VORO-85878 format. One record per atom (N, C-alpha, C, O): residue in three letters; x, y, z. Coordinates in steps of 0.02 Angstrom, whole numbers, plus 50000, padded with zeros to 5 digits. Layout:
N
AlaXYZ...
// end
This chain:
77
Met533435095156949Met533975092156978Met534335090456930Met533905090356885Asn535045088256893Asn535055085356828Asn535785082156857Asn536095083456908Arg535935076956795Arg536655075456792Arg537075075856762Arg537545071856753Val536945081956736Val537475084856651Val538205083056690Val538595078956668Lys538305086856752Lys539075087656782Lys539205080256779Lys539555078656732Glu538995075456818Glu539105068156828Glu539215065956772Glu539755062956767Phe538855066256722Phe539245061656659Phe539575065556625Phe539785061756582Arg539845072356608Arg540125076456587Arg540925073456621Arg541405070856592Lys540845074656669Lys541595070456720Lys541605064456704Lys542195062856695Glu541225059756694Glu541265052256676Glu541845053356602Glu542415051256592Leu541415057256564Leu541735057456510Leu542375059056499Leu542725057456451Gly542575063656564Gly543215068856542Gly543395072556490Gly543915072956457Ile542555076756488Ile542875083956456Ile542635088556472Ile542185086356508Ser542585095256473Ser542655099956513Ser541815104956476Ser541555104556420Gln541635109056539Gln541075113756514Gln541165116256433Gln540705117356394Leu541925117156419Leu541815119956344Leu541865116056294Leu541635117156238Glu542215110156315Glu542145103656256Glu541415103256236Glu541215102256178Leu541045104056291Leu540405102456285Leu539835105456265Leu539315103156242Ala540055112256282Ala539675118956253Ala539745118456182Ala539245119656148Lys540365116556148Lys540765117856079Lys540285110456044Lys539955110355992Asp540365106156081Asp539955099556021Asp539225100656024Asp538845098755980Ile539005104956091Ile538235106256064Ile537845113556038Ile537255114156020Gly538385119056041Gly538605121756009Gly538045127856059Gly537535130556036Val538325128756130Val537975135456145Val538735136656211Val539235133156216Ser538565142356249Ser539135144956273Ser539245140956344Ser538805138856381Arg539835140456352Arg540175137056434Arg539895139256485Arg539865136156538Gln539585146856469Gln539345147256541Gln538375145356547Gln538005144956595Thr538245144556465Thr537375140556493Thr537605133956531Thr537455133956591Ile538035126556501Ile538355122156525Ile538335121456601Ile538115116656633Asn538655127756626Asn538925130556693Asn537945133456732Asn537675132356786Met537825135756697Met537005135056744Met536525130056728Met535995128756757Ile536845127056667Ile536305118756679Ile536315116256714Ile535815113756739Glu537275115056750Glu537285109656789Glu537175113156860Glu537215109056906Asn537085117856873Asn537035122156939Asn536175124256933Asn535885129356952Asp535905118156896Asp534965121256900Asp534865129656899Asp534395132056931Lys535255133456866Lys534885139356849Lys534645141556808Lys534395147056800Tyr534705135056760Tyr534345139056693Tyr534055133056655Tyr534405128256639Asn533455133356643Asn532895125756612Asn533105127556545Asn532945133156524Pro533475123056504Pro533665121056423Pro532855118956403Pro532345117656435Thr533075119656322Thr532385118356296Thr532485110556281Thr533015107856295Leu531725105756240Leu532035100356239Leu532555099456194Leu532995095256206Glu532565102756143Glu533205101656085Glu533675101156109Glu534055097156081Leu533925104456167Leu534425106356208Leu534655101356250Leu535245099956258Cys533955097256289Cys534095092856330Cys534125087256276Cys534435082656303Leu534005085956231Leu534275078756169Leu534815078956152Leu535125073656154Asn535255086456125Asn536005087756122Asn536375087056182Asn536985086156178Leu536115087256236Leu536635086756307Leu536475077456304Leu536995074256305Ala535945073956301Ala536145068256311Ala536395063956262Ala536555058256278Arg536475067256167Arg536815063756142Arg537525062956155Arg537815057556149Ser537945070956183Ser538285074256198Ser538555067056236Ser538895062256217Leu538195069056306Leu538315062356365Leu538235054856349Leu538245050656393Gln538155053556294Gln538065045256282Gln537585043256329Gln537665037856357Thr536985047756346Thr536385043456386Thr535765045556357Thr535605046656299Asp535435045856411Asp534535047056353Asp534325052756421Asp534675053356471Leu533695056656408Leu533455060256448Leu533245055756499Leu533595058456541Asn533025052156524Asn532855049656576Asn533545048456620Asn533505051556673Gly534055045356614Gly534535045456650Gly535065053156663Gly535465054356708Leu534905056456617Leu535185061856616Leu534785069056680Leu535065073256716Phe534115067556668Phe533665072256722Phe533165068456756Phe533005070856810Trp532815062056738Trp532675061456813Trp532585053756828Trp532065051056849Glu533225050456813Glu533095042756851Glu533125044656922Glu532585043656950Asp533525046756955Asp533725048157025Asp533245051257059Asp532985047857103Asp533025057257051Asp532525057357069Asp531935052457093Asp531645052057147Phe531805047757014Phe531215043157008Phe531405036257072Phe530995033457108Lys532085034957070Lys532365032757142Lys532155033257188Lys531835028757214Lys532295040757225Lys532305042457255Lys531615041457295Lys531505038857350Lys531165044857244Lys530455042757266Lys530135035457278Lys529835033157327Glu530235033857242Glu530355024457255Glu530425019657314Glu530145014457331Leu530985024157344Leu531325023757398Leu530795023757466Leu530575020157510Thr530765029357444Thr530345035057511Thr529645031857527Thr529365032257582His529305027257451His528735025957456His528845017357478His528365013657485Glu529385015457486Glu529465008157504Glu529365008857573Glu528945005657605Lys529905014557604Lys530005015557667Lys529385016457718Lys529425015157778Arg528875018557689Arg528255021257702Arg527995018157710Arg527655019357760Asn527805010557674Asn527475004157674Asn527734998857696Asn527554993057689Leu528525002557747Leu528884994357768Leu528354998157843Leu528374993057877His528095001257869His527925004057939His527195002957958His526985004958012
// end
């Protein structure tokens, strides 16, 4: 799961605008947002730059927080 759509909407840009900025098609952005395409590291870096964030925030931060909360809940019982 990624947060590309969330960051894109926060910036108020369309899929087409993002696609043009990083040199891919709008369809590629759509597939990335819907977890139907695994972007290369280079594309991930371009996405993060264009969306004004880093790779951690874009792809992993939420998953890490969820795992951390689950671990904390287990330790409470």
